[in-house]
C-alpha positions in Angstrom: -75.0 23.4 -40.8 -73.7 20.6 -38.4 -74.7 17.6 -37.3 -72.4 15.1 -34.8 -72.5 11.3 -33.6 -71.0 9.0 -30.9 -71.2 5.3 -30.8 -69.6 2.5 -28.8 -67.8 0.4 -30.8 -69.0 -2.5 -29.2 -72.6 -1.8 -30.5 -71.4 -2.1 -34.0 -69.5 -5.4 -32.7 -72.4 -7.0 -31.3 -74.7 -6.1 -34.3 -72.5 -7.8 -36.6 -72.1 -10.9 -34.2 -75.9 -10.8 -33.9 -77.0 -10.2 -37.7 -73.8 -10.9 -39.9 -73.9 -10.5 -43.4 -77.7 -8.8 -43.2 -76.8 -6.0 -40.9 -73.5 -5.2 -43.0 -75.2 -5.0 -46.4 -78.2 -3.2 -45.1 -75.9 -0.1 -43.7 -73.1 -0.1 -45.6 -71.8 -0.2 -49.4 -69.6 -3.2 -50.5 -66.6 0.1 -50.8 -67.1 0.5 -46.9 -67.1 -2.9 -46.2 -64.0 -3.6 -48.9 -62.1 -0.4 -46.8 -62.8 -1.4 -43.5 -61.6 -5.3 -44.3 -58.1 -3.8 -45.5 -57.9 -1.9 -41.7 -56.5 -3.6 -38.9 -59.3 -1.9 -36.6 -62.0 -3.3 -38.6 -65.0 -2.8 -35.7 -63.9 1.3 -35.3 -63.5 1.3 -38.9 -67.1 0.3 -39.4 -68.2 2.4 -36.3 -66.6 5.5 -37.4 -69.1 5.3 -40.8 -71.7 4.6 -38.7 -71.5 7.8 -36.9 -70.3 9.7 -40.1 -73.5 8.9 -41.4 -75.5 9.3 -38.2 -73.9 12.9 -38.2 -74.6 13.8 -42.2 -78.1 12.4 -41.5 -78.5 15.3 -38.6 -77.1 18.1 -40.8 -79.2 16.9 -43.9 -82.2 16.8 -41.8 -81.6 20.1 -39.9 -80.5 22.2 -43.5 -83.0 20.5 -46.1 -85.5 18.7 -44.4 -84.2 15.3 -45.7 -84.4 11.9 -44.0 -81.4 9.7 -45.7 -81.4 6.1 -45.4 -77.6 4.7 -44.1 -77.2 3.1 -47.7 -77.0 6.5 -49.6 -74.7 7.7 -47.4 -71.4 6.2 -48.7 -68.0 7.6 -46.4 -65.1 6.8 -48.7 -61.6 6.5 -46.5 -58.2 7.1 -47.8 -55.3 6.7 -45.2 -54.3 10.1 -44.2 -56.6 11.9 -45.8 -59.7 13.3 -44.5 -63.2 11.0 -45.4 -65.2 12.1 -48.3 -69.1 11.4 -48.4 -70.6 10.6 -51.6 -74.5 11.1 -51.5 -76.3 7.9 -53.6 -79.4 10.3 -54.3 -80.0 12.7 -57.2 -82.8 14.8 -55.1 -80.1 15.7 -52.3 -77.4 15.8 -54.8 -79.8 18.6 -57.0 -80.3 20.7 -53.3 -77.1 20.6 -52.3 -76.3 22.3 -55.7 -71.9 23.8 -55.1 -72.2 23.3 -51.7 -70.6 20.4 -50.1 -70.6 17.8 -47.0 -67.4 17.8 -45.0 -66.6 15.3 -42.7 -64.5 14.8 -39.8 -64.3 10.9 -38.4 -62.3 9.5 -35.4 -61.7 6.4 -33.0 -60.3 4.8 -30.3 -60.5 1.5 -28.5 -64.1 1.8 -27.0 -65.5 4.7 -29.3 -66.2 6.6 -32.7 -66.7 10.1 -33.4 -68.2 11.9 -36.4 -69.0 15.6 -37.6 -70.6 16.4 -40.7 -70.6 20.0 -42.1 -72.8 21.5 -44.9 -71.0 24.5 -46.5 
């Protein structure tokens, strides 16, 4: 199953300006926040993770009928290598079994996009 999402980076920037830490802590794990803080492009980094979480949500729901929350999906970056997803819910990990969630994320000046694939 495949999920895809695109988000305008400005949307995430506005949410951070309006809600600050409350927004960040509701959506992102501390590792995600720390990773994006270490990047030159903080907002696009967070936006790409938002898009990735949405793409994973869509793929998991379409395949298993299970609705995840944003904080239950962690997108780990590793400069120059593909991002990895960690699911912080035992029931979904059990349902996945040996299957895995592969993701591809990208961002540029105005938009961030992500695709998730369950194989």
